[in-house]
matplotlib code that plots the C-alpha trace (Angstrom):
import matplotlib.pyplot as plt

x = [108.4, 108.0, 104.8, 103.8, 103.8, 101.7, 99.3, 99.1, 98.5, 95.8, 94.1, 94.4, 93.0, 90.1, 89.3, 89.4, 87.3, 84.8, 84.6, 84.1, 81.3, 79.6, 79.9, 78.5, 75.7, 74.7, 74.8, 72.6, 70.1, 69.8, 69.5, 66.7, 64.9, 65.1, 63.7, 60.8, 60.1, 59.9, 57.6, 55.4, 55.2, 54.4, 51.6, 50.2, 50.2, 48.4, 45.9, 45.1, 44.8, 42.5, 40.4, 40.0, 39.1, 36.4, 35.0, 34.8, 33.4, 30.7, 29.8, 29.6, 27.7, 25.1, 24.8, 24.2, 21.4, 19.8, 20.0, 21.5, 25.1, 25.0, 28.7, 32.0, 33.1, 31.3, 33.6, 36.8, 38.1, 37.2, 39.1, 42.1, 42.2, 42.0, 45.0, 47.0, 46.2, 47.5, 50.9, 51.3, 49.5, 49.8, 47.7, 45.4, 44.6, 44.0, 41.6, 39.6, 39.5, 38.7, 36.6, 34.6, 32.6, 28.8, 27.2, 24.4]
y = [-57.6, -61.1, -61.7, -64.6, -62.3, -59.8, -62.5, -63.9, -60.4, -59.7, -63.0, -62.2, -58.7, -60.0, -62.6, -60.0, -57.5, -60.3, -61.4, -57.9, -57.3, -60.5, -59.6, -56.1, -57.4, -60.0, -57.3, -54.9, -57.6, -58.7, -55.1, -54.5, -57.7, -56.8, -53.3, -54.8, -57.3, -54.6, -52.5, -55.6, -56.4, -52.8, -52.7, -56.0, -54.6, -51.4, -53.4, -55.5, -52.4, -50.7, -53.9, -53.9, -50.2, -50.8, -53.8, -51.9, -48.7, -50.8, -52.5, -49.1, -47.6, -50.4, -50.1, -46.4, -47.1, -49.8, -47.9, -44.8, -45.1, -44.1, -43.8, -43.3, -46.6, -48.3, -46.6, -47.3, -50.0, -47.8, -44.8, -47.1, -48.3, -44.7, -43.8, -46.7, -45.5, -42.1, -43.6, -45.3, -43.3, -40.2, -37.1, -38.1, -41.4, -39.7, -37.3, -40.2, -42.2, -39.2, -40.4, -37.7, -37.8, -37.8, -34.5, -34.3]
z = [27.1, 25.8, 23.7, 26.0, 29.1, 27.3, 26.2, 29.8, 31.3, 28.7, 29.6, 33.3, 32.9, 30.7, 33.3, 36.1, 34.3, 33.4, 37.0, 38.3, 35.7, 36.7, 40.4, 39.8, 37.7, 40.3, 43.1, 41.1, 40.2, 43.8, 45.0, 42.4, 43.4, 47.1, 46.4, 44.4, 47.1, 49.8, 47.6, 46.9, 50.7, 51.5, 48.9, 50.3, 53.8, 52.7, 50.7, 53.8, 56.0, 53.5, 53.3, 57.0, 57.0, 54.3, 56.2, 59.5, 57.8, 56.1, 59.5, 61.3, 58.4, 58.4, 62.2, 61.8, 59.3, 61.4, 64.7, 66.2, 67.3, 70.9, 71.8, 70.0, 71.6, 68.7, 66.3, 68.1, 65.6, 62.7, 64.2, 65.1, 61.4, 60.3, 62.4, 61.1, 57.6, 58.6, 59.5, 56.1, 53.5, 51.4, 51.9, 49.0, 50.6, 54.0, 52.4, 50.9, 54.2, 56.4, 59.3, 61.0, 64.2, 63.6, 64.1, 66.7]

ax = plt.figure().add_subplot(projection="3d")
ax.plot(x, y, z, "-o")
ax.set_aspect("equal")
plt.show()
């Protein structure tokens, strides 16, 4: 083989390998960024849900201190938030957010 052909093939192979590495690097970076964005969005959704739960639990708690809660209908929103938390959370979070019916 002629030396110029070997040199041209080596340059072509180097360019091809460099291009493939750049492509792979870009793909991996975008995949990592997308994963992090999904995780950040999920955390933000959960924080908003937990915030709503805390607000509603506080409201119901204050109502219970100020007066007797007559019906479970007054706790409907709190129970609905609790059920939404059950869909998205681990067992530890569920145990911490356990909403029980008041005993009579």
